[in-house]
C-alpha positions, -999 to +999 in steps of 0.1 A: -904-484-432-922-459-415-892-436-408-883-444-443-920-427-457-919-401-440-885-395-450-892-396-483-930-371-478-908-350-456-873-349-459-865-357-428-832-329-408-831-354-375-847-380-354-856-375-315-871-405-297-895-397-270-892-427-248-858-448-252-863-474-227-842-502-241-818-514-265-838-529-289-852-493-295-814-482-288-804-509-316-830-497-341-823-458-334-788-462-351-797-482-380-822-458-390-801-428-379-776-450-404-803-462-432-819-427-438-784-404-431-795-380-404-787-374-374-803-379-343-805-349-321-828-354-289-837-388-268-866-391-237-850-407-213-884-404-189-919-395-188-922-364-185-908-336-210-876-323-189-867-360-196-855-351-230-821-341-234-796-336-263-779-368-278-748-373-271-732-405-290-707-419-272-730-419-234-754-436-258-730-461-272-714-469-238-751-468-220-765-498-250-730-517-243-734-523-206-701-500-204-711-473-177-726-495-155-714-495-117-708-526-100 
């Protein structure tokens, strides 16, 4: 709902998540991007500005599904 209100007020052109630390946030990120029809541009994977990285859909999906985990 919050993303919808921001989009209505400002016309979002993309999504950035500053601290992506779990699959729950990952799942909702994809749902919001799909519902608003805007791309995910950047994700943060840590605590500092240096931890921001461009969003890579295939890598993100593999991580979300646990496909790139090493034994």
